N, C-alpha and C positions, 0 to 999 in steps of 0.2 A: 526444376525448382529454382526460384529466383534466389538471389543472394540474401535478400531481406528475410524470406521464408526460412532459409537455411540458418541464418543467425537467430531468428525467433525460436525455431525448434531447438537449436543448440542451447540457447539461453534458458528455455523452459526446462530442458532435461538437466542442465547443470544446477539450476536453482532447486529443482526437485531433489536431486541427489544430495546437494549440500544441506538441505533441510532435514535430512534423516539423522536419527540418533547415531547410527554407525559412523557417519561422516564426522559428527561431533566427537565421538569417541576416538577416532583416528587422529583428529587434530589435538586432542588432549594427550594422546600417546606420543605424538611428535614433540610436544612441549615438555613432557616428562622425560623423554629420551634426551632432548636438548639439555635439560637441567642436569640429568645424570652424567652427561659428558663434560659438564663444567670443570670438575676437578681434573679430568684428563687433559684439558686444554688450558688449565690454570686460569680459568675464567677470563681469558684474554679478550682483547678488543675484537679480534677476528671472530671468536666464539660468539660474542654478542652481536656482531654485525651480521652473522649468518641468519639468526632468528629475526632480527630487525628487517633485513632486506626481504627475507622470505615472506614474512607476514605483511609487509607493506605492498609487495607485488600482488599477493593473493587478495588483499583488501581492495586494492585499486581495481583489479579486474572484476571482482565480485560486485562492486558498486554498479558497474555498467550492466552486468547480467541481471542482477536483481531489479534494477530500475526498469529494464526492458520488460521483465515479466510483470512487474507492478503496473506499468503503463497499460499492458495488454489486459490485465485483470480489471483495472479501473475502467477502461473503455468498454469491456464486456458488461460490467455492472451497470454503467450508464445507459447502455443500449437496452438492457433488460428493464431498467426503471422507465426509460422512455416508452417501451412497449406497454408496460403496465399502465402508465398514464394514458397512452393513446387508447387502450382497450377498456378503460374504466369509464363508464357513463357518468357524466357530471364532472369529470376531472378537467382541469385547465390545460389544454393543449399548448398554451403559451409557456408552460414549464418544460416542454420537450427541449432537449439539447441545451439546457440551462447553463451547463458548464462552459459553454462557448461565449456567453455574454460578457460584456465589459463590467468592470467592478461596480460602477454606479448603478447599472441595471440590476445586478445581483443584490446590491444593498436595498434597492427599492422593493424587490420581491421579499427580501428578508424582513424589512420593516412591516410589510403587509401581513406576513405570516406571524410575526411576533405579536402584532396587534390582535390577530385572530386567536392566538394562544392565550393571551391575557384575558380576552373576553370569555373564552371557554373556562379558564380558571375561576373567574368571577362567578360564572354560572354555577360551577361546581360548589363554590362556597355558599351560594344561595340555595343549594339543594337541587338545582336543576341538572338536566342531562347536558353533556357536551358532545353528543354523538351525531347531531344533525349537521346539515350543510348550512353554514352561517350566511349564505347569500340568499337574496329573495328569489 
């Protein structure tokens, strides 16, 4: 197993575990415990530093783990959408892998589809259907 696969598997498992209600409950319990120990430590700077440091470290590490799983999920969704476009008769194959285009190319596609949407809304307002393919 490569190092990238090991990290991806680790990130997926950690993100899965961290998203569970039990994990949230444990985090709340840690905060409650920390609050209850406040009087014991006279609400000192060290007492505050413990929670600040702990939460900062956990947050910092979770950002990377969650971003990894988010990237993988997004890539999988894009591939599934690409397959649906490819397999649908009459669909525009130029829309495959659209997320890789430059901003100006994306804007051109966006303008085209906004115009089609506006035309469809006008047709609906005139009592016509908007379910056909608008191209000749």
